[in-house]
Residue frames as a rotation matrix with the C-alpha (Angstrom) as fourth column:
MET 1
0.523 0.729 0.442 -22.55
0.845 -0.511 -0.157 -45.76
0.111 0.456 -0.883 -13.50
SER 2
-0.655 -0.746 -0.120 -20.79
0.755 -0.653 -0.056 -42.43
-0.036 -0.128 0.991 -14.24
GLY 3
-0.428 0.449 0.784 -22.05
0.139 -0.825 0.548 -38.95
0.893 0.343 0.291 -13.83
PRO 4
-0.815 0.089 0.573 -24.09
-0.539 -0.481 -0.691 -37.47
0.214 -0.872 0.440 -11.13
ARG 5
-0.810 0.554 -0.190 -26.56
0.584 0.793 -0.174 -39.42
0.055 -0.252 -0.966 -9.17
TRP 6
-0.264 0.795 0.546 -30.20
0.255 -0.489 0.834 -38.39
0.930 0.360 -0.074 -9.42
ASP 7
0.897 0.438 -0.052 -30.56
0.146 -0.182 0.972 -38.60
0.417 -0.880 -0.228 -5.62
ASN 8
-0.256 -0.961 -0.110 -27.86
0.526 -0.043 -0.849 -37.01
0.811 -0.275 0.516 -3.54
ASP 9
-0.524 0.055 -0.850 -27.70
0.836 -0.155 -0.526 -34.85
-0.161 -0.986 0.035 -0.38
ALA 10
-0.851 0.129 -0.509 -28.92
-0.129 -0.991 -0.035 -31.78
-0.509 0.035 0.860 -2.00
TRP 11
-0.362 0.666 -0.652 -31.45
-0.922 -0.151 0.358 -33.26
0.140 0.731 0.668 -4.46
GLN 12
-0.804 0.199 0.561 -34.04
-0.019 0.933 -0.358 -36.05
-0.595 -0.299 -0.746 -3.88
ARG 13
-0.826 0.562 -0.052 -36.54
-0.077 -0.021 0.997 -36.99
0.559 0.827 0.060 -6.47
ILE 14
-0.553 0.775 0.306 -40.21
-0.604 -0.120 -0.788 -36.61
-0.574 -0.621 0.534 -5.32
PRO 15
-0.967 0.145 0.210 -42.06
0.239 0.805 0.543 -39.63
-0.091 0.575 -0.813 -6.63
ASP 16
-0.103 0.989 0.102 -45.46
0.992 0.110 -0.067 -38.09
-0.077 0.094 -0.993 -6.06
HIS 17
-0.903 -0.392 -0.177 -44.65
0.378 -0.919 0.111 -34.64
-0.206 0.033 0.978 -7.24
GLU 18
-0.405 0.810 0.423 -48.38
0.473 -0.210 0.856 -34.25
0.782 0.547 -0.298 -8.46
ARG 19
0.379 0.609 -0.697 -49.29
0.908 -0.098 0.408 -33.37
0.180 -0.787 -0.590 -4.89
PHE 20
-0.301 -0.345 -0.889 -47.34
0.525 -0.838 0.147 -30.11
-0.796 -0.423 0.434 -5.26
TRP 21
-0.935 0.000 0.354 -48.45
0.322 -0.413 0.852 -29.24
0.146 0.911 0.386 -8.79
ALA 22
-0.077 0.997 0.024 -52.09
0.837 0.051 0.544 -29.20
0.541 0.062 -0.839 -7.78
PRO 23
0.394 0.193 -0.899 -51.56
0.763 -0.614 0.203 -26.52
-0.512 -0.765 -0.389 -5.02
PHE 24
-0.642 -0.658 -0.395 -49.25
0.306 -0.692 0.654 -24.60
-0.703 0.299 0.645 -7.16
HIS 25
-0.706 0.483 0.517 -51.96
0.530 -0.124 0.839 -24.45
0.470 0.867 -0.169 -9.94
ASP 26
0.234 0.901 -0.366 -54.56
0.918 -0.080 0.389 -23.49
0.321 -0.427 -0.845 -7.31
ARG 27
0.273 -0.250 -0.929 -52.46
0.676 -0.638 0.370 -20.76
-0.685 -0.729 -0.005 -5.73
PHE 28
-0.495 -0.596 -0.633 -50.96
0.010 -0.732 0.682 -19.22
-0.869 0.331 0.368 -8.83
HIS 29
0.565 0.809 -0.160 -53.54
-0.163 -0.080 -0.983 -20.11
-0.809 0.582 0.087 -11.47
PHE 30
-0.433 -0.900 -0.048 -50.78
-0.244 0.066 0.968 -21.67
-0.868 0.431 -0.248 -13.65
ARG 31
0.738 0.661 0.134 -51.57
-0.006 0.204 -0.979 -21.60
-0.675 0.722 0.155 -17.29
PRO 32
-0.331 -0.913 0.236 -48.82
0.285 0.142 0.948 -22.84
-0.899 0.381 0.213 -19.60
GLY 33
0.773 0.513 0.373 -48.82
0.472 -0.073 -0.878 -21.49
-0.423 0.855 -0.299 -23.11
THR 34
-0.148 -0.943 0.299 -46.66
0.882 0.010 0.471 -20.28
-0.447 0.333 0.830 -25.81
GLU 35
0.082 0.391 0.917 -48.73
0.752 -0.628 0.201 -17.26
0.654 0.673 -0.346 -26.93
PRO 36
-0.895 -0.407 0.183 -47.95
0.222 -0.763 -0.607 -13.84
0.387 -0.503 0.773 -25.39
ALA 37
-0.131 0.900 0.416 -51.70
-0.499 -0.423 0.757 -13.49
0.857 -0.108 0.505 -24.74
THR 38
0.659 0.371 -0.654 -51.44
0.246 0.715 0.654 -16.20
0.711 -0.592 0.380 -22.13
TRP 39
-0.306 -0.890 -0.337 -48.52
0.732 0.007 -0.682 -14.49
0.609 -0.455 0.649 -20.26
PRO 40
-0.526 -0.818 0.235 -47.55
-0.832 0.437 -0.341 -14.28
0.177 -0.375 -0.910 -17.54
ALA 41
-0.321 0.385 -0.865 -48.31
-0.201 0.865 0.460 -17.90
0.925 0.322 -0.200 -16.85
ILE 42
-0.378 0.178 -0.909 -48.90
0.877 0.383 -0.289 -17.28
0.297 -0.906 -0.301 -13.24
GLU 43
0.686 0.506 0.522 -50.72
0.232 -0.833 0.503 -14.74
0.689 -0.224 -0.689 -11.24
GLU 44
-0.281 -0.957 0.065 -47.64
0.399 -0.178 -0.899 -13.10
0.873 -0.227 0.432 -9.80
PRO 45
0.247 0.440 -0.863 -47.93
0.943 0.094 0.318 -12.54
0.221 -0.893 -0.392 -6.10
ALA 46
0.936 0.019 0.353 -48.02
-0.062 -0.974 0.218 -8.97
0.348 -0.226 -0.910 -4.36
GLY 47
0.675 -0.728 0.120 -44.45
-0.498 -0.330 0.802 -7.87
-0.544 -0.601 -0.585 -3.73
SER 48
0.489 -0.443 0.751 -43.02
0.632 0.773 0.045 -10.05
-0.601 0.453 0.658 -6.57
VAL 49
0.195 -0.414 -0.889 -40.48
-0.714 -0.682 0.161 -8.72
-0.673 0.604 -0.428 -9.12
THR 50
0.721 0.050 0.691 -40.31
0.416 0.767 -0.489 -10.45
-0.554 0.640 0.532 -12.53
PHE 51
-0.011 -0.838 -0.545 -37.00
-0.350 -0.508 0.787 -10.04
-0.937 0.200 -0.288 -14.43
ASP 52
0.829 0.301 -0.471 -36.53
-0.495 0.004 -0.869 -10.11
-0.260 0.954 0.152 -18.20
LEU 53
0.117 -0.832 0.542 -34.17
0.026 0.548 0.836 -12.85
-0.993 -0.084 0.086 -19.44
SER 54
0.930 0.275 0.243 -34.67
0.233 0.068 -0.970 -12.04
-0.283 0.959 -0.001 -23.08
PRO 55
0.613 -0.752 -0.241 -31.16
-0.790 -0.581 -0.196 -10.46
0.007 0.310 -0.951 -23.30
VAL 56
-0.257 -0.623 0.739 -29.68
-0.605 0.700 0.380 -13.80
-0.754 -0.349 -0.557 -22.14
PHE 57
0.351 0.493 0.796 -31.84
0.353 0.718 -0.601 -15.67
-0.867 0.492 0.078 -24.71
GLN 58
0.985 -0.044 -0.167 -30.83
-0.168 -0.466 -0.869 -13.30
-0.039 0.884 -0.466 -27.55
GLN 59
0.166 -0.986 0.028 -27.13
-0.958 -0.154 0.243 -13.73
-0.235 -0.067 -0.970 -26.62
ALA 60
-0.150 -0.095 0.984 -27.68
-0.204 0.977 0.063 -17.52
-0.967 -0.191 -0.166 -26.76
ASP 61
0.765 0.513 0.390 -29.26
0.289 0.268 -0.919 -17.28
-0.576 0.816 0.057 -30.18
ALA 62
0.715 -0.525 -0.462 -26.06
-0.699 -0.530 -0.480 -15.62
0.007 0.666 -0.746 -31.52
PHE 63
-0.320 -0.798 0.511 -24.13
-0.654 0.576 0.491 -18.69
-0.686 -0.177 -0.706 -30.80
PRO 64
-0.521 0.098 -0.848 -24.06
-0.682 0.549 0.483 -21.43
0.513 0.830 -0.220 -33.60
GLY 65
-0.669 0.312 -0.675 -26.80
0.384 0.922 0.045 -23.88
0.636 -0.229 -0.737 -32.73
GLY 66
0.084 0.677 0.731 -28.85
-0.306 -0.680 0.666 -21.32
0.948 -0.280 0.150 -30.70
PHE 67
0.666 0.283 0.690 -29.80
-0.705 -0.063 0.706 -22.93
0.243 -0.957 0.157 -27.26
SER 68
0.799 -0.341 -0.495 -27.06
0.292 0.940 -0.175 -25.58
0.525 -0.004 0.851 -27.49
GLY 69
0.192 -0.777 -0.599 -24.96
0.974 0.227 0.017 -24.30
0.122 -0.587 0.800 -24.75
GLY 70
-0.254 -0.325 0.911 -25.17
0.478 -0.861 -0.175 -20.60
0.841 0.391 0.374 -25.24
PHE 71
0.642 0.601 0.475 -26.72
-0.156 -0.505 0.849 -20.05
0.750 -0.619 -0.231 -21.75
SER 72
0.263 -0.512 -0.818 -23.92
0.650 0.720 -0.242 -21.72
0.713 -0.468 0.522 -19.79
GLY 73
-0.713 -0.695 0.094 -22.37
0.475 -0.578 -0.664 -18.59
0.516 -0.428 0.742 -18.15
ASP 74
-0.557 0.616 0.557 -25.54
-0.625 -0.753 0.208 -16.68
0.547 -0.232 0.804 -17.53
GLU 75
0.389 0.730 -0.562 -27.35
-0.174 0.657 0.733 -19.76
0.905 -0.188 0.383 -16.40
ASP 76
-0.053 -0.541 -0.840 -24.70
0.801 0.479 -0.359 -20.52
0.596 -0.691 0.408 -13.86
ALA 77
-0.890 -0.225 0.396 -24.67
0.021 -0.889 -0.458 -16.82
0.455 -0.399 0.796 -12.71
LEU 78
-0.178 0.943 0.281 -28.41
-0.660 -0.326 0.677 -16.86
0.730 -0.065 0.680 -12.25
ASN 79
0.542 0.369 -0.755 -28.39
0.241 0.792 0.560 -20.19
0.805 -0.486 0.340 -10.34
GLU 80
-0.450 -0.779 -0.438 -25.53
0.715 -0.021 -0.698 -18.90
0.535 -0.627 0.566 -8.06
GLN 81
-0.822 0.180 0.541 -27.44
-0.368 -0.892 -0.262 -15.66
0.435 -0.414 0.799 -7.21
VAL 82
0.266 0.960 -0.091 -30.66
-0.552 0.229 0.802 -17.62
0.791 -0.163 0.590 -6.57
LEU 83
0.344 -0.277 -0.897 -28.71
0.584 0.811 -0.026 -20.12
0.735 -0.515 0.441 -4.37
SER 84
-0.725 -0.688 0.038 -26.95
0.429 -0.494 -0.756 -17.30
0.539 -0.532 0.653 -2.51
ALA 85
-0.500 0.634 0.590 -30.19
-0.699 -0.697 0.157 -15.50
0.511 -0.334 0.792 -1.65
MET 86
0.456 0.729 -0.511 -31.89
-0.231 0.651 0.723 -18.76
0.860 -0.212 0.465 -0.68
THR 87
0.042 -0.488 -0.872 -29.07
0.775 0.567 -0.280 -19.77
0.631 -0.664 0.402 1.68
ALA 88
-0.850 -0.297 0.436 -29.12
-0.031 -0.797 -0.603 -16.08
0.526 -0.526 0.668 3.22
VAL 89
-0.478 0.712 0.514 -32.80
-0.810 -0.584 0.055 -16.09
0.339 -0.390 0.856 4.09
LEU 90
0.488 0.748 -0.450 -33.95
-0.552 0.664 0.505 -19.75
0.676 0.002 0.737 4.46
PRO 91
0.489 -0.271 0.829 -33.20
-0.734 0.385 0.559 -22.09
-0.471 -0.882 -0.011 7.36
ALA 92
-0.472 -0.790 -0.392 -30.58
-0.881 0.409 0.236 -24.73
-0.026 0.457 -0.889 6.58
ASP 93
-0.835 0.137 0.532 -32.93
-0.002 0.968 -0.253 -27.58
-0.550 -0.212 -0.808 7.31
LEU 94
0.101 0.926 -0.363 -35.69
-0.368 -0.305 -0.879 -26.29
-0.924 0.222 0.310 4.99
PRO 95
-0.708 -0.243 0.663 -36.12
0.536 0.427 0.728 -28.34
-0.460 0.871 -0.172 1.80
LEU 96
-0.391 0.545 -0.742 -37.71
-0.686 -0.710 -0.161 -26.58
-0.614 0.446 0.651 -1.20
VAL 97
0.354 0.490 0.797 -39.88
0.353 0.719 -0.599 -28.08
-0.866 0.493 0.082 -3.81
ALA 98
-0.554 -0.562 -0.614 -38.21
-0.422 -0.446 0.789 -27.89
-0.718 0.696 0.010 -7.34
LEU 99
0.347 0.834 0.429 -40.85
0.116 0.416 -0.902 -28.20
-0.931 0.362 0.047 -9.87
ASP 100
-0.799 -0.485 -0.354 -39.90
-0.344 -0.113 0.932 -28.92
-0.493 0.867 -0.076 -13.54
TRP 101
0.118 0.971 -0.206 -43.13
-0.787 -0.035 -0.616 -28.91
-0.605 0.235 0.761 -15.69
GLN 102
0.855 0.320 -0.409 -43.65
-0.507 0.681 -0.528 -32.40
0.109 0.659 0.744 -17.25
HIS 103
0.047 -0.867 -0.496 -40.53
-0.196 0.478 -0.856 -33.76
0.979 0.137 -0.147 -15.70
SER 104
0.135 -0.045 -0.990 -39.32
0.851 0.517 0.092 -35.08
0.507 -0.855 0.108 -12.32
SER 105
0.609 0.177 0.773 -39.57
-0.277 -0.866 0.416 -32.86
0.744 -0.467 -0.478 -9.43
TYR 106
-0.192 -0.764 -0.616 -37.17
0.529 0.448 -0.721 -32.78
0.827 -0.464 0.318 -6.34
TRP 107
0.913 0.047 -0.404 -36.85
0.386 -0.412 0.825 -31.91
-0.128 -0.910 -0.394 -2.79
PHE 108
0.279 -0.815 0.508 -34.03
0.494 -0.331 -0.804 -29.32
0.823 0.475 0.311 -2.80
TRP 109
0.715 -0.213 -0.666 -31.85
0.603 -0.292 0.742 -28.32
-0.352 -0.932 -0.081 0.12
PRO 110
0.870 -0.304 0.387 -30.14
0.069 -0.703 -0.708 -25.07
0.488 0.643 -0.591 -0.89
HIS 111
0.562 -0.699 0.442 -27.53
-0.784 -0.279 0.555 -25.08
-0.265 -0.658 -0.705 2.05
LEU 112
0.398 -0.367 0.841 -26.45
0.121 0.930 0.348 -28.54
-0.910 -0.037 0.414 0.97
GLN 113
0.773 -0.068 0.631 -26.16
0.633 0.002 -0.774 -27.50
0.051 0.998 0.044 -2.67
ALA 114
0.862 -0.437 0.259 -24.01
-0.387 -0.895 -0.222 -24.59
0.328 0.091 -0.940 -1.54
ALA 115
0.392 -0.699 0.598 -21.79
-0.737 0.150 0.659 -26.67
-0.551 -0.699 -0.456 0.60
GLU 116
0.038 -0.378 0.925 -21.35
0.246 0.901 0.358 -29.78
-0.968 0.214 0.127 -1.76
GLY 117
-0.363 -0.200 -0.910 -21.72
-0.750 -0.516 0.413 -28.08
-0.553 0.833 0.037 -5.23
GLN 118
-0.332 0.249 0.910 -23.83
0.429 0.899 -0.089 -30.83
-0.840 0.361 -0.405 -6.61
SER 119
-0.967 0.111 0.229 -25.02
0.192 -0.275 0.942 -30.46
0.167 0.955 0.244 -10.27
TRP 120
-0.571 0.817 -0.083 -28.50
-0.629 -0.500 -0.595 -28.84
-0.528 -0.288 0.799 -10.61
ARG 121
-0.667 0.461 0.586 -31.28
0.517 0.852 -0.082 -31.21
-0.537 0.248 -0.806 -11.31
VAL 122
0.464 0.761 0.453 -33.61
0.880 -0.455 -0.137 -28.27
0.102 0.462 -0.881 -12.11
SER 123
-0.669 -0.734 0.115 -32.15
0.722 -0.679 -0.134 -24.98
0.177 -0.007 0.984 -12.95
ALA 124
-0.101 0.577 -0.811 -33.57
0.461 -0.695 -0.552 -21.70
-0.882 -0.429 -0.195 -11.73
PHE 125
-0.640 -0.198 -0.743 -32.89
-0.495 -0.633 0.595 -20.51
-0.588 0.749 0.307 -15.34
PRO 126
0.261 0.847 0.464 -35.86
-0.110 0.504 -0.857 -21.53
-0.959 0.173 0.224 -17.56
ALA 127
-0.656 -0.594 -0.466 -33.92
-0.488 -0.137 0.862 -22.46
-0.576 0.793 -0.200 -20.66
TYR 128
-0.909 0.240 -0.342 -36.39
-0.202 0.463 0.863 -25.05
0.365 0.853 -0.373 -22.00
ASP 129
-0.209 0.862 -0.462 -39.33
0.624 0.481 0.615 -25.44
0.753 -0.160 -0.638 -19.49
TYR 130
0.404 0.446 0.799 -41.22
-0.390 -0.706 0.591 -23.98
0.827 -0.551 -0.111 -16.71
HIS 131
-0.267 -0.551 -0.791 -39.30
0.584 0.560 -0.588 -24.19
0.766 -0.619 0.172 -13.36
ALA 132
0.488 0.413 0.769 -40.40
-0.417 -0.664 0.621 -23.23
0.767 -0.623 -0.152 -9.87
PHE 133
-0.618 -0.569 -0.543 -38.50
0.408 0.359 -0.840 -23.35
0.672 -0.740 0.010 -6.55
LEU 134
0.076 0.786 0.613 -40.92
-0.362 -0.551 0.752 -23.04
0.929 -0.279 0.242 -3.73
THR 135
-0.776 -0.143 0.614 -41.24
-0.630 0.149 -0.762 -23.17
0.018 -0.978 -0.206 -0.04
GLN 136
-0.870 0.487 -0.072 -43.74
0.482 0.872 0.083 -25.91
0.104 0.038 -0.994 0.88
ASP 137
-0.127 0.821 -0.557 -46.28
0.582 -0.393 -0.712 -23.22
-0.803 -0.415 -0.428 2.01
LEU 138
0.074 0.100 0.992 -45.78
0.995 -0.073 -0.067 -21.62
0.065 0.992 -0.104 -1.42
ASP 139
0.805 0.225 -0.549 -44.92
0.396 -0.892 0.216 -18.16
-0.441 -0.392 -0.807 0.19
GLN 140
0.409 -0.737 -0.538 -41.54
-0.570 -0.666 0.480 -17.83
-0.712 0.110 -0.693 -1.25
GLY 141
0.199 -0.278 0.940 -39.84
0.581 0.805 0.115 -18.97
-0.789 0.523 0.322 -4.48
THR 142
-0.479 -0.363 -0.799 -39.08
-0.501 -0.634 0.588 -18.37
-0.720 0.683 0.122 -7.96
PHE 143
0.466 0.689 0.555 -40.89
0.271 0.486 -0.831 -19.05
-0.842 0.537 0.040 -11.26
GLY 144
-0.594 -0.715 -0.368 -39.12
-0.203 -0.309 0.929 -19.39
-0.778 0.627 0.038 -14.54
HIS 145
0.560 0.829 0.002 -41.05
-0.060 0.043 -0.997 -18.88
-0.826 0.558 0.074 -17.81
PRO 146
-0.366 -0.847 0.386 -39.11
0.472 0.189 0.861 -20.06
-0.802 0.497 0.330 -20.94
GLY 147
0.058 0.464 0.884 -41.54
0.995 -0.102 -0.012 -18.59
0.084 0.880 -0.468 -23.51
GLU 148
0.947 0.290 0.139 -41.83
0.269 -0.951 0.155 -15.24
0.177 -0.110 -0.978 -21.93
GLN 149
0.099 -0.995 0.015 -38.15
0.560 0.043 -0.828 -15.47
0.823 0.090 0.561 -21.01
THR 150
0.144 0.049 0.988 -38.63
-0.619 -0.775 0.129 -14.27
0.772 -0.630 -0.081 -17.41
ILE 151
-0.458 -0.174 -0.872 -37.95
0.595 0.668 -0.446 -15.27
0.660 -0.723 -0.202 -13.86
CYS 152
0.344 0.662 0.666 -40.36
-0.244 -0.622 0.744 -14.11
0.907 -0.419 -0.052 -11.09
VAL 153
-0.739 -0.518 -0.431 -39.05
0.358 0.240 -0.902 -13.74
0.571 -0.821 0.009 -7.51
PHE 154
0.242 0.835 0.495 -41.67
-0.313 -0.416 0.854 -13.68
0.919 -0.361 0.160 -4.76
GLY 155
0.635 0.115 -0.764 -41.86
0.683 0.379 0.624 -13.75
0.362 -0.918 0.162 -0.93
GLY 156
0.990 -0.052 0.129 -40.66
-0.094 -0.932 0.351 -10.88
0.102 -0.360 -0.927 1.19
ASP 157
0.487 -0.853 0.187 -37.29
-0.166 0.120 0.979 -12.32
-0.857 -0.508 -0.083 2.43
LEU 158
0.097 -0.458 0.883 -36.35
0.797 0.568 0.207 -13.91
-0.597 0.684 0.420 -0.88
THR 159
0.631 0.323 0.705 -37.34
0.730 -0.554 -0.400 -10.87
0.261 0.768 -0.585 -2.86
ALA 160
0.957 -0.288 -0.040 -35.51
-0.238 -0.855 0.460 -8.51
-0.166 -0.431 -0.887 -0.66
ALA 161
0.241 -0.917 0.319 -32.27
-0.108 0.301 0.947 -10.63
-0.964 -0.263 -0.026 -0.99
LEU 162
-0.150 -0.335 0.930 -32.46
0.758 0.564 0.326 -11.67
-0.634 0.754 0.169 -4.67
ALA 163
0.739 0.523 0.425 -34.03
0.661 -0.438 -0.609 -8.78
-0.132 0.731 -0.670 -6.56
PRO 164
0.736 -0.518 -0.436 -31.36
-0.389 -0.851 0.353 -6.28
-0.553 -0.090 -0.828 -5.87
GLU 165
-0.236 -0.916 0.326 -28.73
-0.138 0.363 0.922 -8.74
-0.962 0.172 -0.212 -7.16
LEU 166
-0.129 0.212 0.969 -30.56
0.858 0.514 0.002 -9.66
-0.498 0.831 -0.248 -10.25
ALA 167
0.858 0.467 -0.213 -31.37
0.362 -0.846 -0.392 -5.98
-0.363 0.259 -0.895 -10.90
ARG 168
0.255 -0.873 -0.415 -27.61
-0.216 -0.470 0.856 -5.46
-0.943 -0.128 -0.308 -11.38
TRP 169
-0.814 -0.568 -0.120 -27.56
-0.272 0.192 0.943 -7.25
-0.513 0.800 -0.311 -14.71
LEU 170
-0.682 0.622 0.384 -31.19
0.719 0.475 0.508 -8.01
0.134 0.622 -0.771 -15.69
PRO 171
-0.835 0.393 0.385 -33.97
-0.364 -0.919 0.148 -5.53
0.412 -0.016 0.911 -16.38
ALA 172
-0.709 0.683 0.177 -37.08
0.137 0.380 -0.915 -5.70
-0.692 -0.624 -0.363 -14.35
LYS 173
-0.859 0.464 0.216 -40.10
0.298 0.111 0.948 -6.56
0.416 0.879 -0.233 -16.39
ARG 174
0.219 0.928 0.303 -42.81
0.006 -0.312 0.950 -6.18
0.976 -0.206 -0.074 -13.70
LYS 175
-0.933 -0.358 -0.035 -43.18
0.038 0.000 -0.999 -5.29
0.357 -0.934 0.014 -10.18
ASN 176
0.037 0.980 -0.193 -46.38
0.322 0.172 0.931 -6.30
0.946 -0.097 -0.310 -8.19
């Protein structure tokens, strides 16, 4: 079998990921929807910052085929900044829950990802679906919304580390 393994040191599939979606729904009142009247799709926590990814989406639309690869460089940049902030503020032995709406979810060890450079099973960049990276207590993480074209960063330590870096190239849409 060629290509990346689904399970490796940095990523392990969660077979019973529904046990994480239910608390996520309860805590953030998640409401998926394609209509702006339903946005934001979560109740963004106090202290969170939501960044506008529409300039990246617009740039991708300028490529022939639209979403077919136009995100590559910006998606990689966002993933690297998220990873850098996670490894700066979270303990090395702390796995995060990586939720990908209507797809497999994973345990994610940011420090192993940084050390081993595994391919991303779930991207922090929400190109096609809702993506969330969360501590198990749901206190820190990111939530990406593909329709609204945003990424919300929350949790004191993660927001303090990541928001200034994202603000260098992405406009803030909301601050709570």
